PQR file with spaces between the fields and no chain letter, atoms N, CA, C, O and H, PARSE charges and radii, in Angstrom:
ATOM       1  N    MET     1      -8.684   -3.428  -16.197 -0.4000 1.5000
ATOM       2  CA   MET     1      -8.437   -4.784  -15.738 -0.0000 2.0000
ATOM       3  C    MET     1      -9.552   -5.179  -14.764  0.5500 1.7000
ATOM       4  O    MET     1      -9.937   -4.395  -13.895 -0.5500 1.4000
ATOM       5  N    LYS     2     -10.063   -6.401  -14.920 -0.4000 1.5000
ATOM       6  CA   LYS     2     -11.116   -6.904  -14.049 -0.0000 2.0000
ATOM       7  C    LYS     2     -10.544   -7.254  -12.679  0.5500 1.7000
ATOM       8  O    LYS     2      -9.394   -7.678  -12.567 -0.5500 1.4000
ATOM       9  H    LYS     2      -9.750   -7.037  -15.626  0.4000 1.0000
ATOM      10  N    CYS     3     -11.351   -7.073  -11.647 -0.4000 1.5000
ATOM      11  CA   CYS     3     -10.957   -7.409  -10.275 -0.0000 2.0000
ATOM      12  C    CYS     3     -10.631   -8.893  -10.173  0.5500 1.7000
ATOM      13  O    CYS     3     -11.275   -9.715  -10.824 -0.5500 1.4000
ATOM      14  H    CYS     3     -12.286   -6.728  -11.739  0.4000 1.0000
ATOM      15  N    SER     4      -9.634   -9.242   -9.359 -0.4000 1.5000
ATOM      16  CA   SER     4      -9.213  -10.637   -9.207 -0.0000 2.0000
ATOM      17  C    SER     4      -9.993  -11.379   -8.122  0.5500 1.7000
ATOM      18  O    SER     4      -9.791  -12.579   -7.939 -0.5500 1.4000
ATOM      19  H    SER     4      -9.110   -8.573   -8.831  0.4000 1.0000
ATOM      20  N    ILE     5     -10.875  -10.694   -7.404 -0.4000 1.5000
ATOM      21  CA   ILE     5     -11.672  -11.330   -6.355 -0.0000 2.0000
ATOM      22  C    ILE     5     -12.839  -12.082   -7.002  0.5500 1.7000
ATOM      23  O    ILE     5     -13.563  -11.527   -7.828 -0.5500 1.4000
ATOM      24  H    ILE     5     -11.039   -9.719   -7.552  0.4000 1.0000
ATOM      25  N    LYS     6     -13.009  -13.332   -6.623 -0.4000 1.5000
ATOM      26  CA   LYS     6     -14.067  -14.168   -7.201 -0.0000 2.0000
ATOM      27  C    LYS     6     -15.430  -13.519   -6.990  0.5500 1.7000
ATOM      28  O    LYS     6     -15.732  -13.033   -5.900 -0.5500 1.4000
ATOM      29  H    LYS     6     -12.421  -13.783   -5.952  0.4000 1.0000
ATOM      30  N    ASP     7     -16.233  -13.513   -8.018 -0.4000 1.5000
ATOM      31  CA   ASP     7     -17.604  -12.992   -8.025 -0.0000 2.0000
ATOM      32  C    ASP     7     -17.692  -11.470   -7.885  0.5500 1.7000
ATOM      33  O    ASP     7     -18.792  -10.941   -7.731 -0.5500 1.4000
ATOM      34  H    ASP     7     -15.987  -13.908   -8.903  0.4000 1.0000
ATOM      35  N    CYS     8     -16.582  -10.761   -7.934 -0.4000 1.5000
ATOM      36  CA   CYS     8     -16.631   -9.293   -7.920 -0.0000 2.0000
ATOM      37  C    CYS     8     -16.687   -8.820   -9.371  0.5500 1.7000
ATOM      38  O    CYS     8     -15.904   -9.265  -10.211 -0.5500 1.4000
ATOM      39  H    CYS     8     -15.688  -11.191   -8.059  0.4000 1.0000
ATOM      40  N    SER     9     -17.614   -7.921   -9.652 -0.4000 1.5000
ATOM      41  CA   SER     9     -17.787   -7.441  -11.024 -0.0000 2.0000
ATOM      42  C    SER     9     -17.026   -6.147  -11.294  0.5500 1.7000
ATOM      43  O    SER     9     -17.151   -5.559  -12.368 -0.5500 1.4000
ATOM      44  H    SER     9     -18.250   -7.560   -8.970  0.4000 1.0000
ATOM      45  N    GLY    10     -16.242   -5.712  -10.323 -0.4000 1.5000
ATOM      46  CA   GLY    10     -15.549   -4.433  -10.440 -0.0000 2.0000
ATOM      47  C    GLY    10     -14.392   -4.431  -11.415  0.5500 1.7000
ATOM      48  O    GLY    10     -13.869   -5.473  -11.808 -0.5500 1.4000
ATOM      49  H    GLY    10     -16.140   -6.190   -9.450  0.4000 1.0000
ATOM      50  N    GLU    11     -14.013   -3.226  -11.787 -0.4000 1.5000
ATOM      51  CA   GLU    11     -12.846   -2.993  -12.632 -0.0000 2.0000
ATOM      52  C    GLU    11     -11.792   -2.277  -11.793  0.5500 1.7000
ATOM      53  O    GLU    11     -12.120   -1.413  -10.980 -0.5500 1.4000
ATOM      54  H    GLU    11     -14.437   -2.379  -11.467  0.4000 1.0000
ATOM      55  N    CYS    12     -10.534   -2.637  -11.992 -0.4000 1.5000
ATOM      56  CA   CYS    12      -9.448   -1.986  -11.258 -0.0000 2.0000
ATOM      57  C    CYS    12      -9.086   -0.665  -11.928  0.5500 1.7000
ATOM      58  O    CYS    12      -9.064   -0.550  -13.153 -0.5500 1.4000
ATOM      59  H    CYS    12     -10.267   -3.339  -12.653  0.4000 1.0000
ATOM      60  N    GLU    13      -8.804    0.318  -11.094 -0.4000 1.5000
ATOM      61  CA   GLU    13      -8.400    1.647  -11.552 -0.0000 2.0000
ATOM      62  C    GLU    13      -7.042    1.968  -10.943  0.5500 1.7000
ATOM      63  O    GLU    13      -6.762    1.596   -9.803 -0.5500 1.4000
ATOM      64  H    GLU    13      -8.822    0.225  -10.098  0.4000 1.0000
ATOM      65  N    THR    14      -6.209    2.654  -11.698 -0.4000 1.5000
ATOM      66  CA   THR    14      -4.915    3.079  -11.169 -0.0000 2.0000
ATOM      67  C    THR    14      -5.136    4.261  -10.236  0.5500 1.7000
ATOM      68  O    THR    14      -5.740    5.265  -10.615 -0.5500 1.4000
ATOM      69  H    THR    14      -6.436    2.956  -12.623  0.4000 1.0000
ATOM      70  N    ARG    15      -4.638    4.129   -9.010 -0.4000 1.5000
ATOM      71  CA   ARG    15      -4.760    5.179   -7.995 -0.0000 2.0000
ATOM      72  C    ARG    15      -3.478    5.232   -7.177  0.5500 1.7000
ATOM      73  O    ARG    15      -2.625    4.350   -7.271 -0.5500 1.4000
ATOM      74  H    ARG    15      -4.148    3.313   -8.702  0.4000 1.0000
ATOM      75  N    GLU    16      -3.361    6.273   -6.383 -0.4000 1.5000
ATOM      76  CA   GLU    16      -2.284    6.340   -5.383 -0.0000 2.0000
ATOM      77  C    GLU    16      -2.913    6.056   -4.030  0.5500 1.7000
ATOM      78  O    GLU    16      -3.951    6.617   -3.680 -0.5500 1.4000
ATOM      79  H    GLU    16      -4.054    6.989   -6.306  0.4000 1.0000
ATOM      80  N    ILE    17      -2.258    5.162   -3.265 -0.4000 1.5000
ATOM      81  CA   ILE    17      -2.776    4.782   -1.959 -0.0000 2.0000
ATOM      82  C    ILE    17      -1.760    5.122   -0.869  0.5500 1.7000
ATOM      83  O    ILE    17      -0.617    5.483   -1.152 -0.5500 1.4000
ATOM      84  H    ILE    17      -1.415    4.707   -3.550  0.4000 1.0000
ATOM      85  N    THR    18      -2.194    5.001    0.354 -0.4000 1.5000
ATOM      86  CA   THR    18      -1.311    5.066    1.510 -0.0000 2.0000
ATOM      87  C    THR    18      -1.136    3.631    1.987  0.5500 1.7000
ATOM      88  O    THR    18      -2.106    2.980    2.374 -0.5500 1.4000
ATOM      89  H    THR    18      -3.122    4.709    0.584  0.4000 1.0000
ATOM      90  N    HIS    19       0.098    3.138    1.959 -0.4000 1.5000
ATOM      91  CA   HIS    19       0.411    1.748    2.297 -0.0000 2.0000
ATOM      92  C    HIS    19       1.033    1.701    3.683  0.5500 1.7000
ATOM      93  O    HIS    19       1.960    2.451    3.988 -0.5500 1.4000
ATOM      94  H    HIS    19       0.886    3.668    1.645  0.4000 1.0000
ATOM      95  N    THR    20       0.513    0.810    4.517 -0.4000 1.5000
ATOM      96  CA   THR    20       1.027    0.655    5.880 -0.0000 2.0000
ATOM      97  C    THR    20       1.626   -0.730    6.029  0.5500 1.7000
ATOM      98  O    THR    20       1.035   -1.721    5.602 -0.5500 1.4000
ATOM      99  H    THR    20      -0.240    0.200    4.269  0.4000 1.0000
ATOM     100  N    VAL    21       2.806   -0.794    6.637 -0.4000 1.5000
ATOM     101  CA   VAL    21       3.501   -2.070    6.818 -0.0000 2.0000
ATOM     102  C    VAL    21       4.238   -2.032    8.160  0.5500 1.7000
ATOM     103  O    VAL    21       4.638   -0.961    8.615 -0.5500 1.4000
ATOM     104  H    VAL    21       3.286    0.011    6.984  0.4000 1.0000
ATOM     105  N    ARG    22       4.416   -3.181    8.787 -0.4000 1.5000
ATOM     106  CA   ARG    22       5.209   -3.266   10.011 -0.0000 2.0000
ATOM     107  C    ARG    22       6.593   -3.764    9.616  0.5500 1.7000
ATOM     108  O    ARG    22       6.723   -4.805    8.972 -0.5500 1.4000
ATOM     109  H    ARG    22       4.091   -4.051    8.417  0.4000 1.0000
ATOM     110  N    CYS    23       7.628   -3.018   10.003 -0.4000 1.5000
ATOM     111  CA   CYS    23       8.998   -3.342    9.639 -0.0000 2.0000
ATOM     112  C    CYS    23       9.887   -3.187   10.872  0.5500 1.7000
ATOM     113  O    CYS    23       9.954   -2.109   11.462 -0.5500 1.4000
ATOM     114  H    CYS    23       7.522   -2.172   10.526  0.4000 1.0000
ATOM     115  N    HIS    24      10.556   -4.248   11.253 -0.4000 1.5000
ATOM     116  CA   HIS    24      11.435   -4.238   12.433 -0.0000 2.0000
ATOM     117  C    HIS    24      10.701   -3.733   13.666  0.5500 1.7000
ATOM     118  O    HIS    24      11.251   -2.967   14.457 -0.5500 1.4000
ATOM     119  H    HIS    24      10.501   -5.124   10.774  0.4000 1.0000
ATOM     120  N    GLY    25       9.459   -4.166   13.823 -0.4000 1.5000
ATOM     121  CA   GLY    25       8.678   -3.814   15.008 -0.0000 2.0000
ATOM     122  C    GLY    25       8.073   -2.421   14.986  0.5500 1.7000
ATOM     123  O    GLY    25       7.437   -2.010   15.956 -0.5500 1.4000
ATOM     124  H    GLY    25       9.012   -4.789   13.181  0.4000 1.0000
ATOM     125  N    GLN    26       8.261   -1.687   13.897 -0.4000 1.5000
ATOM     126  CA   GLN    26       7.703   -0.341   13.796 -0.0000 2.0000
ATOM     127  C    GLN    26       6.675   -0.288   12.685  0.5500 1.7000
ATOM     128  O    GLN    26       6.801   -0.978   11.673 -0.5500 1.4000
ATOM     129  H    GLN    26       8.778   -2.021   13.109  0.4000 1.0000
ATOM     130  N    VAL    27       5.655    0.539   12.879 -0.4000 1.5000
ATOM     131  CA   VAL    27       4.660    0.761   11.840 -0.0000 2.0000
ATOM     132  C    VAL    27       5.204    1.826   10.899  0.5500 1.7000
ATOM     133  O    VAL    27       5.597    2.908   11.334 -0.5500 1.4000
ATOM     134  H    VAL    27       5.553    1.099   13.701  0.4000 1.0000
ATOM     135  N    VAL    28       5.222    1.511    9.607 -0.4000 1.5000
ATOM     136  CA   VAL    28       5.733    2.428    8.605 -0.0000 2.0000
ATOM     137  C    VAL    28       4.590    2.745    7.635  0.5500 1.7000
ATOM     138  O    VAL    28       3.915    1.839    7.147 -0.5500 1.4000
ATOM     139  H    VAL    28       4.903    0.632    9.255  0.4000 1.0000
ATOM     140  N    VAL    29       4.383    4.017    7.365 -0.4000 1.5000
ATOM     141  CA   VAL    29       3.345    4.460    6.447 -0.0000 2.0000
ATOM     142  C    VAL    29       4.030    5.080    5.231  0.5500 1.7000
ATOM     143  O    VAL    29       4.864    5.975    5.364 -0.5500 1.4000
ATOM     144  H    VAL    29       4.932    4.752    7.762  0.4000 1.0000
ATOM     145  N    ILE    30       3.669    4.593    4.050 -0.4000 1.5000
ATOM     146  CA   ILE    30       4.249    5.095    2.806 -0.0000 2.0000
ATOM     147  C    ILE    30       3.123    5.704    1.985  0.5500 1.7000
ATOM     148  O    ILE    30       2.158    5.022    1.640 -0.5500 1.4000
ATOM     149  H    ILE    30       2.991    3.865    3.942  0.4000 1.0000
ATOM     150  N    ASP    31       3.248    6.972    1.677 -0.4000 1.5000
ATOM     151  CA   ASP    31       2.205    7.707    0.975 -0.0000 2.0000
ATOM     152  C    ASP    31       2.485    7.737   -0.526  0.5500 1.7000
ATOM     153  O    ASP    31       3.633    7.608   -0.951 -0.5500 1.4000
ATOM     154  H    ASP    31       4.032    7.526    1.958  0.4000 1.0000
ATOM     155  N    HIS    32       1.453    7.906   -1.308 -0.4000 1.5000
ATOM     156  CA   HIS    32       1.526    8.064   -2.771 -0.0000 2.0000
ATOM     157  C    HIS    32       2.050    6.811   -3.480  0.5500 1.7000
ATOM     158  O    HIS    32       2.837    6.914   -4.420 -0.5500 1.4000
ATOM     159  H    HIS    32       0.521    8.011   -0.962  0.4000 1.0000
ATOM     160  N    VAL    33       1.615    5.635   -3.032 -0.4000 1.5000
ATOM     161  CA   VAL    33       2.036    4.372   -3.638 -0.0000 2.0000
ATOM     162  C    VAL    33       1.096    4.053   -4.808  0.5500 1.7000
ATOM     163  O    VAL    33      -0.119    4.008   -4.614 -0.5500 1.4000
ATOM     164  H    VAL    33       0.976    5.552   -2.268  0.4000 1.0000
ATOM     165  N    PRO    34       1.627    3.830   -6.013 -0.5600 1.5000
ATOM     166  CA   PRO    34       0.763    3.481   -7.142  0.2800 2.0000
ATOM     167  C    PRO    34       0.201    2.074   -6.957  0.5500 1.7000
ATOM     168  O    PRO    34       0.918    1.149   -6.576 -0.5500 1.4000
ATOM     169  N    ALA    35      -1.104    1.929   -7.235 -0.4000 1.5000
ATOM     170  CA   ALA    35      -1.759    0.632   -7.064 -0.0000 2.0000
ATOM     171  C    ALA    35      -2.955    0.534   -7.990  0.5500 1.7000
ATOM     172  O    ALA    35      -3.471    1.539   -8.478 -0.5500 1.4000
ATOM     173  H    ALA    35      -1.687    2.681   -7.544  0.4000 1.0000
ATOM     174  N    GLU    36      -3.382   -0.694   -8.221 -0.4000 1.5000
ATOM     175  CA   GLU    36      -4.629   -0.959   -8.929 -0.0000 2.0000
ATOM     176  C    GLU    36      -5.673   -1.247   -7.853  0.5500 1.7000
ATOM     177  O    GLU    36      -5.495   -2.154   -7.041 -0.5500 1.4000
ATOM     178  H    GLU    36      -2.963   -1.511   -7.825  0.4000 1.0000
ATOM     179  N    VAL    37      -6.764   -0.475   -7.844 -0.4000 1.5000
ATOM     180  CA   VAL    37      -7.783   -0.586   -6.803 -0.0000 2.0000
ATOM     181  C    VAL    37      -9.135   -0.882   -7.455  0.5500 1.7000
ATOM     182  O    VAL    37      -9.545   -0.202   -8.396 -0.5500 1.4000
ATOM     183  H    VAL    37      -6.909    0.262   -8.504  0.4000 1.0000
ATOM     184  N    CYS    38      -9.817   -1.903   -6.941 -0.4000 1.5000
ATOM     185  CA   CYS    38     -11.124   -2.269   -7.480 -0.0000 2.0000
ATOM     186  C    CYS    38     -12.153   -1.195   -7.133  0.5500 1.7000
ATOM     187  O    CYS    38     -12.231   -0.736   -5.993 -0.5500 1.4000
ATOM     188  H    CYS    38      -9.484   -2.455   -6.177  0.4000 1.0000
ATOM     189  N    SER    39     -12.937   -0.805   -8.132 -0.4000 1.5000
ATOM     190  CA   SER    39     -13.948    0.236   -7.944 -0.0000 2.0000
ATOM     191  C    SER    39     -15.151   -0.254   -7.143  0.5500 1.7000
ATOM     192  O    SER    39     -15.943    0.559   -6.668 -0.5500 1.4000
ATOM     193  H    SER    39     -12.874   -1.177   -9.058  0.4000 1.0000
ATOM     194  N    VAL    40     -15.301   -1.576   -6.983 -0.4000 1.5000
ATOM     195  CA   VAL    40     -16.446   -2.120   -6.253 -0.0000 2.0000
ATOM     196  C    VAL    40     -16.046   -2.578   -4.848  0.5500 1.7000
ATOM     197  O    VAL    40     -16.607   -2.103   -3.861 -0.5500 1.4000
ATOM     198  H    VAL    40     -14.657   -2.237   -7.369  0.4000 1.0000
ATOM     199  N    CYS    41     -15.086   -3.490   -4.753 -0.4000 1.5000
ATOM     200  CA   CYS    41     -14.755   -4.080   -3.442 -0.0000 2.0000
ATOM     201  C    CYS    41     -13.560   -3.422   -2.752  0.5500 1.7000
ATOM     202  O    CYS    41     -13.338   -3.639   -1.561 -0.5500 1.4000
ATOM     203  H    CYS    41     -14.630   -3.876   -5.555  0.4000 1.0000
ATOM     204  N    GLY    42     -12.789   -2.620   -3.492 -0.4000 1.5000
ATOM     205  CA   GLY    42     -11.654   -1.934   -2.890 -0.0000 2.0000
ATOM     206  C    GLY    42     -10.390   -2.761   -2.789  0.5500 1.7000
ATOM     207  O    GLY    42      -9.407   -2.312   -2.201 -0.5500 1.4000
ATOM     208  H    GLY    42     -12.970   -2.444   -4.460  0.4000 1.0000
ATOM     209  N    ASP    43     -10.394   -3.967   -3.353 -0.4000 1.5000
ATOM     210  CA   ASP    43      -9.194   -4.802   -3.334 -0.0000 2.0000
ATOM     211  C    ASP    43      -8.031   -4.039   -3.967  0.5500 1.7000
ATOM     212  O    ASP    43      -8.200   -3.346   -4.971 -0.5500 1.4000
ATOM     213  H    ASP    43     -11.193   -4.332   -3.831  0.4000 1.0000
ATOM     214  N    VAL    44      -6.847   -4.175   -3.365 -0.4000 1.5000
ATOM     215  CA   VAL    44      -5.663   -3.431   -3.812 -0.0000 2.0000
ATOM     216  C    VAL    44      -4.620   -4.398   -4.353  0.5500 1.7000
ATOM     217  O    VAL    44      -4.303   -5.401   -3.714 -0.5500 1.4000
ATOM     218  H    VAL    44      -6.709   -4.738   -2.549  0.4000 1.0000
ATOM     219  N    LEU    45      -4.089   -4.091   -5.534 -0.4000 1.5000
ATOM     220  CA   LEU    45      -3.007   -4.873   -6.128 -0.0000 2.0000
ATOM     221  C    LEU    45      -1.812   -3.961   -6.365  0.5500 1.7000
ATOM     222  O    LEU    45      -1.942   -2.879   -6.938 -0.5500 1.4000
ATOM     223  H    LEU    45      -4.347   -3.276   -6.053  0.4000 1.0000
ATOM     224  N    LEU    46      -0.642   -4.418   -5.913 -0.4000 1.5000
ATOM     225  CA   LEU    46       0.608   -3.694   -6.146 -0.0000 2.0000
ATOM     226  C    LEU    46       1.405   -4.454   -7.196  0.5500 1.7000
ATOM     227  O    LEU    46       1.446   -5.684   -7.175 -0.5500 1.4000
ATOM     228  H    LEU    46      -0.536   -5.297   -5.448  0.4000 1.0000
ATOM     229  N    SER    47       2.032   -3.739   -8.102 -0.4000 1.5000
ATOM     230  CA   SER    47       2.863   -4.396   -9.110 -0.0000 2.0000
ATOM     231  C    SER    47       4.149   -4.906   -8.470  0.5500 1.7000
ATOM     232  O    SER    47       4.527   -4.475   -7.380 -0.5500 1.4000
ATOM     233  H    SER    47       1.999   -2.740   -8.119  0.4000 1.0000
ATOM     234  N    ARG    48       4.816   -5.826   -9.160 -0.4000 1.5000
ATOM     235  CA   ARG    48       6.110   -6.332   -8.669 -0.0000 2.0000
ATOM     236  C    ARG    48       7.109   -5.201   -8.486  0.5500 1.7000
ATOM     237  O    ARG    48       7.827   -5.153   -7.488 -0.5500 1.4000
ATOM     238  H    ARG    48       4.509   -6.176  -10.045  0.4000 1.0000
ATOM     239  N    ASP    49       7.153   -4.288   -9.456 -0.4000 1.5000
ATOM     240  CA   ASP    49       8.091   -3.170   -9.370 -0.0000 2.0000
ATOM     241  C    ASP    49       7.799   -2.294   -8.158  0.5500 1.7000
ATOM     242  O    ASP    49       8.721   -1.824   -7.491 -0.5500 1.4000
ATOM     243  H    ASP    49       6.569   -4.327  -10.267  0.4000 1.0000
ATOM     244  N    THR    50       6.527   -2.076   -7.875 -0.4000 1.5000
ATOM     245  CA   THR    50       6.158   -1.266   -6.709 -0.0000 2.0000
ATOM     246  C    THR    50       6.576   -1.955   -5.424  0.5500 1.7000
ATOM     247  O    THR    50       7.113   -1.314   -4.521 -0.5500 1.4000
ATOM     248  H    THR    50       5.778   -2.457   -8.416  0.4000 1.0000
ATOM     249  N    VAL    51       6.334   -3.262   -5.333 -0.4000 1.5000
ATOM     250  CA   VAL    51       6.735   -4.015   -4.132 -0.0000 2.0000
ATOM     251  C    VAL    51       8.244   -3.970   -3.960  0.5500 1.7000
ATOM     252  O    VAL    51       8.738   -3.766   -2.852 -0.5500 1.4000
ATOM     253  H    VAL    51       5.898   -3.783   -6.067  0.4000 1.0000
ATOM     254  N    ARG    52       8.976   -4.157   -5.045 -0.4000 1.5000
ATOM     255  CA   ARG    52      10.444   -4.089   -4.965 -0.0000 2.0000
ATOM     256  C    ARG    52      10.915   -2.712   -4.512  0.5500 1.7000
ATOM     257  O    ARG    52      11.849   -2.596   -3.718 -0.5500 1.4000
ATOM     258  H    ARG    52       8.575   -4.323   -5.946  0.4000 1.0000
ATOM     259  N    HIS    53      10.266   -1.671   -5.022 -0.4000 1.5000
ATOM     260  CA   HIS    53      10.621   -0.306   -4.636 -0.0000 2.0000
ATOM     261  C    HIS    53      10.354   -0.086   -3.138  0.5500 1.7000
ATOM     262  O    HIS    53      11.173    0.519   -2.446 -0.5500 1.4000
ATOM     263  H    HIS    53       9.508   -1.764   -5.667  0.4000 1.0000
ATOM     264  N    ILE    54       9.229   -0.568   -2.646 -0.4000 1.5000
ATOM     265  CA   ILE    54       8.909   -0.444   -1.217 -0.0000 2.0000
ATOM     266  C    ILE    54       9.942   -1.193   -0.386  0.5500 1.7000
ATOM     267  O    ILE    54      10.420   -0.673    0.622 -0.5500 1.4000
ATOM     268  H    ILE    54       8.564   -1.060   -3.208  0.4000 1.0000
ATOM     269  N    GLU    55      10.291   -2.409   -0.796 -0.4000 1.5000
ATOM     270  CA   GLU    55      11.296   -3.188   -0.066 -0.0000 2.0000
ATOM     271  C    GLU    55      12.633   -2.466   -0.027  0.5500 1.7000
ATOM     272  O    GLU    55      13.290   -2.435    1.013 -0.5500 1.4000
ATOM     273  H    GLU    55       9.903   -2.832   -1.615  0.4000 1.0000
ATOM     274  N    GLN    56      13.040   -1.889   -1.145 -0.4000 1.5000
ATOM     275  CA   GLN    56      14.294   -1.135   -1.193 -0.0000 2.0000
ATOM     276  C    GLN    56      14.223    0.090   -0.282  0.5500 1.7000
ATOM     277  O    GLN    56      15.173    0.394    0.439 -0.5500 1.4000
ATOM     278  H    GLN    56      12.506   -1.914   -1.990  0.4000 1.0000
ATOM     279  N    LEU    57      13.110    0.776   -0.322 -0.4000 1.5000
ATOM     280  CA   LEU    57      12.913    1.946    0.532 -0.0000 2.0000
ATOM     281  C    LEU    57      13.040    1.570    2.010  0.5500 1.7000
ATOM     282  O    LEU    57      13.677    2.285    2.783 -0.5500 1.4000
ATOM     283  H    LEU    57      12.338    0.530   -0.907  0.4000 1.0000
ATOM     284  N    LEU    58      12.436    0.453    2.397 -0.4000 1.5000
ATOM     285  CA   LEU    58      12.496    0.016    3.794 -0.0000 2.0000
ATOM     286  C    LEU    58      13.908   -0.406    4.203  0.5500 1.7000
ATOM     287  O    LEU    58      14.290   -0.250    5.362 -0.5500 1.4000
ATOM     288  H    LEU    58      11.919   -0.129    1.769  0.4000 1.0000
ATOM     289  N    ARG    59      14.686   -0.941    3.255 -0.4000 1.5000
ATOM     290  CA   ARG    59      16.066   -1.345    3.566 -0.0000 2.0000
ATOM     291  C    ARG    59      17.014   -0.163    3.675  0.5500 1.7000
ATOM     292  O    ARG    59      17.954   -0.192    4.470 -0.5500 1.4000
ATOM     293  H    ARG    59      14.375   -1.068    2.313  0.4000 1.0000
ATOM     294  N    THR    60      16.777    0.877    2.882 -0.4000 1.5000
ATOM     295  CA   THR    60      17.779    1.931    2.760 -0.0000 2.0000
ATOM     296  C    THR    60      17.397    3.277    3.361  0.5500 1.7000
ATOM     297  O    THR    60      18.255    4.148    3.504 -0.5500 1.4000
ATOM     298  H    THR    60      16.014    0.901    2.237  0.4000 1.0000
ATOM     299  N    ALA    61      16.138    3.468    3.715 -0.4000 1.5000
ATOM     300  CA   ALA    61      15.705    4.780    4.210 -0.0000 2.0000
ATOM     301  C    ALA    61      16.335    5.085    5.565  0.5500 1.7000
ATOM     302  O    ALA    61      16.319    4.253    6.472 -0.5500 1.4000
ATOM     303  H    ALA    61      15.441    2.760    3.599  0.4000 1.0000
ATOM     304  N    ASP    62      16.889    6.291    5.689 -0.4000 1.5000
ATOM     305  CA   ASP    62      17.482    6.719    6.953 -0.0000 2.0000
ATOM     306  C    ASP    62      16.422    7.190    7.940  0.5500 1.7000
ATOM     307  O    ASP    62      16.282    6.655    9.040 -0.5500 1.4000
ATOM     308  H    ASP    62      16.902    6.967    4.952  0.4000 1.0000
ATOM     309  N    ARG    63      15.689    8.197    7.516 -0.4000 1.5000
ATOM     310  CA   ARG    63      14.681    8.792    8.389 -0.0000 2.0000
ATOM     311  C    ARG    63      13.405    9.026    7.590  0.5500 1.7000
ATOM     312  O    ARG    63      13.445    9.241    6.379 -0.5500 1.4000
ATOM     313  H    ARG    63      15.803    8.632    6.622  0.4000 1.0000
ATOM     314  N    PRO    64      12.279    8.980    8.286 -0.5600 1.5000
ATOM     315  CA   PRO    64      11.025    9.244    7.574  0.2800 2.0000
ATOM     316  C    PRO    64      10.916   10.710    7.172  0.5500 1.7000
ATOM     317  O    PRO    64      11.514   11.588    7.795 -0.5500 1.4000
ATOM     318  N    ALA    65      10.138   10.955    6.116 -0.4000 1.5000
ATOM     319  CA   ALA    65       9.915   12.329    5.660 -0.0000 2.0000
ATOM     320  C    ALA    65       9.077   13.103    6.671  0.5500 1.7000
ATOM     321  O    ALA    65       9.256   14.308    6.844 -0.5500 1.4000
ATOM     322  H    ALA    65       9.652   10.242    5.611  0.4000 1.0000
ATOM     323  N    ARG    66       8.167   12.407    7.333 -0.4000 1.5000
ATOM     324  CA   ARG    66       7.309   13.014    8.352 -0.0000 2.0000
ATOM     325  C    ARG    66       7.033   11.995    9.439  0.5500 1.7000
ATOM     326  O    ARG    66       7.265   10.799    9.257 -0.5500 1.4000
ATOM     327  H    ARG    66       8.022   11.427    7.193  0.4000 1.0000
ATOM     328  N    ARG    67       6.540   12.469   10.564 -0.4000 1.5000
ATOM     329  CA   ARG    67       6.093   11.581   11.644 -0.0000 2.0000
ATOM     330  C    ARG    67       4.597   11.770   11.808  0.5500 1.7000
ATOM     331  O    ARG    67       4.078   12.879   11.684 -0.5500 1.4000
ATOM     332  H    ARG    67       6.352   13.440   10.712  0.4000 1.0000
ATOM     333  N    VAL    68       3.906   10.661   12.091 -0.4000 1.5000
ATOM     334  CA   VAL    68       2.461   10.739   12.259 -0.0000 2.0000
ATOM     335  C    VAL    68       2.083   10.103   13.597  0.5500 1.7000
ATOM     336  O    VAL    68       2.785    9.218   14.087 -0.5500 1.4000
ATOM     337  H    VAL    68       4.328    9.760   12.192  0.4000 1.0000
ATOM     338  N    PRO    69       0.972   10.556   14.188 -0.5600 1.5000
ATOM     339  CA   PRO    69       0.545    9.930   15.447  0.2800 2.0000
ATOM     340  C    PRO    69       0.055    8.509   15.207  0.5500 1.7000
ATOM     341  O    PRO    69      -0.506    8.204   14.155 -0.5500 1.4000
ATOM     342  N    LEU    70       0.271    7.647   16.187 -0.4000 1.5000
ATOM     343  CA   LEU    70      -0.183    6.272   16.119 -0.0000 2.0000
ATOM     344  C    LEU    70      -1.057    6.012   17.329  0.5500 1.7000
ATOM     345  O    LEU    70      -0.619    6.177   18.468 -0.5500 1.4000
ATOM     346  H    LEU    70       0.727    7.894   17.042  0.4000 1.0000
ATOM     347  N    TYR    71      -2.283    5.608   17.082 -0.4000 1.5000
ATOM     348  CA   TYR    71      -3.210    5.300   18.165 -0.0000 2.0000
ATOM     349  C    TYR    71      -3.423    3.807   18.228  0.5500 1.7000
ATOM     350  O    TYR    71      -3.479    3.138   17.196 -0.5500 1.4000
ATOM     351  H    TYR    71      -2.638    5.474   16.157  0.4000 1.0000
ATOM     352  N    GLU    72      -3.542    3.275   19.445 -0.4000 1.5000
ATOM     353  CA   GLU    72      -3.804    1.855   19.621 -0.0000 2.0000
ATOM     354  C    GLU    72      -5.259    1.654   19.993  0.5500 1.7000
ATOM     355  O    GLU    72      -5.807    2.369   20.832 -0.5500 1.4000
ATOM     356  H    GLU    72      -3.496    3.819   20.283  0.4000 1.0000
ATOM     357  N    TYR    73      -5.868    0.683   19.365 -0.4000 1.5000
ATOM     358  CA   TYR    73      -7.247    0.324   19.654 -0.0000 2.0000
ATOM     359  C    TYR    73      -7.246   -0.471   20.947  0.5500 1.7000
ATOM     360  O    TYR    73      -6.668   -1.556   21.019 -0.5500 1.4000
ATOM     361  H    TYR    73      -5.423    0.102   18.684  0.4000 1.0000
ATOM     362  N    ALA    74      -7.888    0.068   21.957 -0.4000 1.5000
ATOM     363  CA   ALA    74      -7.895   -0.630   23.260 -0.0000 2.0000
ATOM     364  C    ALA    74      -9.304   -0.924   23.702  0.5500 1.7000
ATOM     365  O    ALA    74      -9.508   -1.504   24.769 -0.5500 1.4000
ATOM     366  H    ALA    74      -8.357    0.949   21.899  0.4000 1.0000
């Protein structure tokens, strides 16, 4: 699939990414998220099903699988 960014000549490749989102005031990191990633500009596209799955995970997850350090840029 061709990249959706105007004037980018890249092709999207299926990869697993690490997705970061802020939910209820907390930073949440979700690993191994399937995505289409442009080989040239790095633009990331998530499918509707993937977005729905992430939303469900954020609504229903009790505890994270792991904890990671969070640093603030100061």
